[in-house]
C-alpha positions as CSV (number, residue, x, y, z in Angstrom):
1,M,122.0,50.7,119.6
2,A,120.0,51.2,122.6
3,D,117.7,53.6,121.3
4,D,117.5,51.9,117.9
5,L,116.4,48.6,119.7
6,I,113.5,51.1,121.6
7,T,112.5,51.6,118.3
8,R,112.0,48.1,116.8
9,V,110.7,46.6,119.4
10,T,108.3,49.8,119.8
11,S,107.2,50.0,116.4
12,N,106.2,46.2,116.2
13,P,102.4,46.1,116.1
14,K,102.8,42.3,118.6
15,Y,104.1,44.7,120.8
16,Q,101.4,46.9,120.2
17,E,99.2,44.1,120.5
18,L,100.6,42.4,123.7
19,K,100.4,46.5,125.8
20,S,97.0,47.0,124.2
21,K,95.9,43.0,125.3
22,R,98.0,43.1,128.8
23,S,96.1,46.4,129.8
24,T,92.7,45.6,129.1
25,I,92.7,42.1,130.9
26,G,94.6,44.5,133.2
27,W,92.0,47.0,133.8
28,L,88.8,44.7,133.5
29,L,90.1,42.2,136.2
30,T,91.2,45.6,138.1
31,L,87.5,46.7,137.7
32,S,85.4,43.7,138.4
33,M,87.9,43.1,141.9
34,M,87.0,46.5,142.7
35,V,83.6,46.3,142.0
36,V,83.2,42.7,144.1
37,Y,85.0,44.3,147.2
38,Y,84.2,47.7,147.4
39,G,80.4,46.4,147.0
40,F,81.2,43.9,150.2
41,I,82.5,46.5,152.1
42,L,79.6,49.0,151.1
43,L,77.4,46.1,152.6
44,V,79.1,45.6,155.2
45,A,78.7,50.0,156.4
46,Y,75.0,49.7,155.1
47,N,73.3,47.0,154.9
48,K,74.9,45.2,158.2
49,P,71.2,42.7,158.6
50,L,71.3,42.0,155.8
51,L,74.8,39.8,156.4
52,A,73.5,39.3,159.7
53,T,71.3,37.2,158.3
54,K,71.7,33.4,159.5
55,I,71.6,30.9,157.1
56,G,70.2,27.7,158.1
57,G,69.3,26.7,161.5
58,G,73.2,27.6,162.6
59,V,74.7,30.3,163.6
60,T,76.4,31.3,160.8
61,T,75.1,34.3,158.9
62,L,75.8,35.3,155.6
63,G,78.5,37.9,156.1
64,M,80.6,34.9,156.3
65,P,80.2,33.0,152.9
66,L,80.0,36.4,151.1
67,G,83.4,37.1,153.0
68,I,85.0,34.0,151.8
69,G,83.3,34.6,148.1
70,V,86.0,37.7,147.8
71,L,89.0,36.1,149.0
72,V,87.9,32.9,146.6
73,Y,87.6,35.7,144.3
74,T,90.4,37.1,144.6
75,I,92.4,33.8,144.2
76,V,90.4,32.7,141.0
77,I,90.8,36.7,139.1
78,T,94.4,35.5,139.7
79,I,94.4,32.5,138.3
80,I,92.9,33.8,135.5
81,Y,95.6,36.6,134.8
82,V,98.7,33.2,135.6
83,R,97.3,32.0,132.7
84,R,96.8,34.3,130.5
85,A,100.6,35.9,131.8
86,N,102.4,32.2,131.0
87,G,100.1,31.2,128.0
88,E,98.9,34.5,125.6
89,F,101.4,37.3,127.1
90,D,104.7,35.3,126.8
91,D,104.1,33.6,123.3
92,L,103.8,38.0,122.1
93,T,106.8,38.3,124.3
94,Q,108.6,36.5,122.7
95,Q,107.7,37.3,119.0
96,V,108.6,40.5,120.1
97,V,111.5,39.8,121.5
98,K,112.7,37.9,118.0
99,G,111.3,40.5,115.9
100,S,113.1,42.8,117.3
101,M,116.7,40.5,116.9
102,K,116.6,40.6,113.0
């Protein structure tokens, strides 16, 4: 019985669509996060004078807003994924469940 359920779920076109969309968005967000994070780390490693450039007349350097930007970017892409997961992915999951219970 379990093998029959697994076969029905995996052969469902909505399951294939869900799997494809989830994988695509996951890889795109992972790649973008890696570019932002490792880009910042490479700047720290190889271009310290750029990050030490003072902004305005104060003591704040360019590295501070860039570092905060990395943190904000992380929060933004997390929100993007959660919204897709709670909307589109949950809808597809429900369609798969309904289709496999027949």
